[in-house]
Every structure is written in C-alpha cells, then in structure tokens.
C-alpha positions in Angstrom: 43.1 -59.8 -19.9 42.1 -56.6 -20.8 38.6 -56.6 -19.3 40.8 -57.6 -15.8 43.4 -54.6 -16.7 40.3 -52.5 -17.3 38.7 -53.3 -14.0 42.0 -53.2 -11.8 42.7 -49.4 -13.1 39.0 -48.8 -12.7 39.7 -50.2 -8.7 42.9 -48.3 -7.9 41.2 -45.0 -9.3 38.0 -45.5 -7.3 40.6 -46.5 -4.4 42.6 -43.3 -5.4 39.8 -40.7 -5.5 36.8 -42.1 -2.6 37.6 -41.1 0.9 35.1 -41.6 3.5 35.0 -39.7 6.7 33.3 -41.0 10.1 31.1 -38.6 11.6 33.7 -37.5 14.4 36.5 -37.0 11.4 37.2 -34.0 9.3 39.6 -34.0 6.9 42.1 -31.4 5.4 42.5 -31.7 1.9 45.8 -29.9 0.4 46.0 -29.3 -3.2 49.6 -29.3 -4.4 50.5 -28.2 -0.8 48.0 -25.7 -0.1 44.8 -25.5 1.9 41.4 -25.7 -0.3 38.9 -27.1 1.4 37.7 -29.9 4.2 35.7 -33.2 3.8 32.9 -33.7 6.2 31.5 -37.1 7.3 30.6 -39.3 4.1 31.9 -39.8 0.7 34.3 -37.8 -0.8 35.7 -37.5 -3.6 39.8 -35.9 -4.5 41.8 -35.4 -7.2 44.8 -38.0 -6.8 48.5 -37.4 -7.1 47.0 -33.7 -6.7 45.4 -33.9 -3.5 45.9 -35.4 -0.2 44.2 -35.6 3.2 45.2 -35.1 6.8 42.4 -36.9 9.2 41.1 -34.4 12.3 39.6 -36.0 15.1 36.8 -33.5 16.5 35.5 -34.8 19.4 36.2 -34.2 23.2 39.5 -34.6 24.3 41.3 -35.0 27.7 44.6 -33.9 28.0 46.7 -34.9 31.3 48.7 -31.8 32.4 51.7 -33.3 34.6 52.5 -32.4 37.8 54.3 -28.7 38.0 56.1 -27.1 41.2 54.4 -24.1 41.9 55.1 -21.1 44.3 52.3 -19.5 45.7 51.7 -15.5 46.4 52.7 -16.3 49.9 56.0 -17.9 49.0 54.9 -21.8 49.6 56.1 -24.5 47.0 53.7 -27.2 46.3 52.8 -29.2 43.2 49.9 -29.3 41.2 48.7 -30.8 38.2 45.1 -30.7 36.3 43.7 -31.9 33.0 42.0 -30.1 30.0 39.2 -31.1 28.3 39.0 -29.6 24.6 38.2 -30.0 21.2 38.9 -28.5 17.8 36.0 -26.8 16.0 34.3 -28.0 13.4 34.6 -24.8 11.0 38.1 -24.0 11.8 39.5 -28.2 11.9 42.6 -26.8 8.9 43.9 -24.7 11.6 44.8 -27.8 14.4 47.0 -28.9 11.1 48.0 -25.6 9.9 49.2 -23.2 12.9 50.0 -25.9 15.0 52.6 -28.9 14.5 51.3 -31.2 17.4 48.1 -29.9 19.2 48.3 -31.9 22.3 51.7 -31.2 23.3 51.4 -27.5 22.7 48.3 -27.1 24.8 50.1 -29.1 27.8 53.2 -26.8 27.6 51.3 -23.7 27.1 49.1 -25.3 30.4 52.1 -25.8 32.6 53.4 -22.1 32.1 49.7 -20.7 32.8 49.2 -22.7 35.5 52.7 -22.2 37.0 51.7 -18.4 37.0 48.2 -18.2 38.0 49.2 -20.5 41.7 51.6 -17.8 41.8 49.0 -15.4 41.9 47.1 -17.3 45.1 47.9 -17.8 48.6 48.0 -21.6 49.7 44.2 -20.8 52.1 43.4 -19.0 49.1 44.5 -22.0 46.5 42.8 -24.8 48.3 39.5 -22.9 48.8 39.6 -21.2 45.4 40.3 -24.0 43.2 37.3 -23.7 40.7 38.5 -19.9 40.0 41.8 -20.8 40.1 41.1 -23.6 37.0 38.6 -21.0 35.5 41.5 -18.4 35.3 43.5 -21.3 33.9 41.0 -22.1 31.0 40.2 -18.2 29.9 44.0 -17.7 29.4 44.8 -21.1 27.6 41.1 -20.6 25.5 42.4 -17.1 24.4 45.6 -18.4 23.1 44.4 -22.0 21.5 41.5 -19.9 19.6 44.6 -19.2 16.8 45.1 -23.5 16.7 40.7 -23.9 16.1 40.3 -25.3 19.6 37.5 -25.3 21.8 38.7 -25.4 25.9 35.4 -26.5 27.0 37.2 -26.6 30.9 40.3 -27.1 33.4 39.8 -29.0 36.1 42.6 -29.1 38.8 43.3 -32.3 40.2 46.0 -32.3 42.6 47.0 -29.6 45.3 50.3 -31.1 47.3 52.1 -29.5 49.8 55.1 -30.5 51.8 53.9 -32.6 54.4 55.6 -30.6 57.5 53.1 -28.1 56.4 50.2 -30.0 56.3 51.4 -31.2 60.0 50.8 -28.0 60.5 47.5 -26.8 58.6 46.6 -30.5 60.7 47.5 -28.4 63.9 45.9 -25.3 62.9 42.7 -27.1 61.9 42.0 -29.0 64.9 42.6 -25.6 67.4 40.0 -23.9 65.5 37.9 -26.7 65.8 38.6 -26.6 69.7 38.1 -23.1 70.0 34.4 -23.7 67.9 33.7 -25.9 70.7 34.8 -23.9 73.3 32.6 -21.0 71.9 29.4 -23.0 71.3 30.0 -24.5 75.6 30.2 -20.9 76.4 27.1 -19.3 74.9 25.4 -22.6 75.6 25.9 -21.6 79.3 25.2 -18.3 78.8 22.2 -19.0 77.5 21.3 -21.3 80.8 22.5 -18.4 83.1 20.0 -15.9 81.3 17.5 -18.9 81.7 18.3 -18.8 85.5 18.3 -15.0 85.6 15.2 -14.9 84.0 13.1 -17.6 86.7 14.5 -15.7 90.1 13.1 -12.7 88.9 9.9 -14.3 88.3 10.0 -16.1 91.5 11.3 -12.9 93.5 8.4 -11.3 92.1 5.5 -14.1 93.5 6.3 -14.7 97.2 4.2 -18.0 97.0 5.0 -18.9 93.6 8.9 -20.1 95.5 7.3 -22.2 98.3 5.1 -23.9 95.7 8.1 -24.7 93.5 9.8 -26.0 96.9 6.4 -28.2 97.4 6.9 -29.5 94.2 10.3 -30.8 94.5 10.0 -32.1 97.7 7.0 -33.9 96.1 9.0 -35.0 93.4 11.7 -36.3 95.6 9.6 -38.3 98.5 7.7 -40.1 95.3 11.1 -42.0 94.6 11.7 -44.1 97.9 15.3 -45.0 96.8 15.9 -41.5 97.8 17.1 -40.0 101.1 16.3 -36.8 101.7 18.4 -34.6 104.5 16.8 -31.3 105.3 19.7 -28.4 106.1 18.5 -26.7 108.8 20.5 -23.0 109.6 22.7 -23.4 113.1 21.0 -20.0 114.0 17.9 -21.8 114.0 19.0 -23.9 116.4 20.8 -21.6 118.9 17.1 -20.3 119.1 15.5 -23.0 120.0 17.8 -24.1 122.4 18.1 -20.9 124.2 14.1 -20.9 124.3 14.7 -24.3 126.2 16.6 -22.8 128.8 14.4 -19.6 129.4 11.3 -22.2 130.1 13.7 -24.8 132.0 14.6 -21.7 134.5 10.8 -19.9 134.7 10.2 -23.9 135.9 
C-alpha cells in the first residue's frame, strides 16, 4: 500500500515537473508571475506551484485583414483587404506574451489603420498599378510597430482592390478607347512606312528610264500567265483623236 502511494506521488511530481516542448513551440516560464526564462524544444523541468508556463507557437502564420473601405488620394472610394504573414522571433518569445494580450487581433487592427493611411497616399491608377509598392509600405510600418511584440513581419499582400461598378465601366471604356487609339497609331505607322517605300520605288524607277518599261512588261507577263484574267488596255483619248485625224488627212489626199 505504501509503495503504491509513493509511486503515485512520484508520478504526480513527474507530471507536474516535466514539460515536453515541441520543435515548433517555445514556453515562457513565469516564476511567481515574473518572467524568468524560455523553454526550448525537448524535455524541460519546472518547479511545481512556483513556476508556470505559457505556450507560444513560433511557426509562420497568415492573418487575414478584413475588407476596409478607404479613400484614395484622388478622392475615390475603394474597398481593400490584405493578408499578413509573420512569425514570432525565437529569441524574443517573451515579448509576444508580456507586451500584447491578443497578438493576432492587435496585428489585424494595426494593419487595418495602416492600410487605410497608405491607400490615401496613392491615386487609384497608381494603387492598381503599384500594388506591391503599397503592400511594401504597409509591411514596413507594421513590422516597425510589431517589433515591440517580438514579431517579424515576413510579407504583406493586398488581395483585392474593389471599386464601384460605375467606375469599373468608366475604366473599361477608357481602356477600350486606349486600345482603339493604339490600333489607329499602328495602322497609320504602317501606311506611312508603305508610302515611304512607294516613294523610294518611284524615285528609283524615275532615275532609270528602262526600269519602268521592264516593270510594265513584267506585270503584263504576270497577268497573261493566268488565263482567267481579262486584260483591259486603257488608251488616252488624245491618241485616238490623233489617229483619227491622221486617217482623215490621208483620205483627202487620195
């Protein structure tokens, strides 16, 4: 009977004394409510009734920042949401316990206010085109603030930037007009290049009198090679009048 009691006491002491910490965790030890040390991965021992431990997960976390309505620099209302990736620094675990009550909530709320302020520094076109730059500024500010909590902000990603439907239609029309403008510019540039080539060809033919006749003969040969083509020769009316007048003159002489 006494052996069982002693064994039970030993088991109780072991359970109260031994703390097994996983690889992805750290445990903050408070002695009479005061921070004394941090327990690493593996088997650790504490003093029962005197020391207590608080678990801290040091793995990377993703915290969703809910949608927030913000006003851009050019006074356009938009809705923005984001996600923050962070982890607790291994050598500053106690800060996440002692300096902030609810770390995830604190990170989310501070990111909300920071995101609204950063969006106000960009015009809408800039915000849409420079999303990574805006996210980088948010990360820099949040990382600086959360350093007191022992947090290392790894990245901030802007997930969605939503604008009113009527503004979407306006932007769509602008984009379509811009595409049409570019198409016309490309077409006009092609026509200009074609005209320049024709001008060069005409200049070369004018400088070589025989070249024009050779080109004409080549065109006639190309046309005659296809029997399905009907060739119509255009003769100036002046030549016909001259031939007619010559015929009348010869007729009078005879």
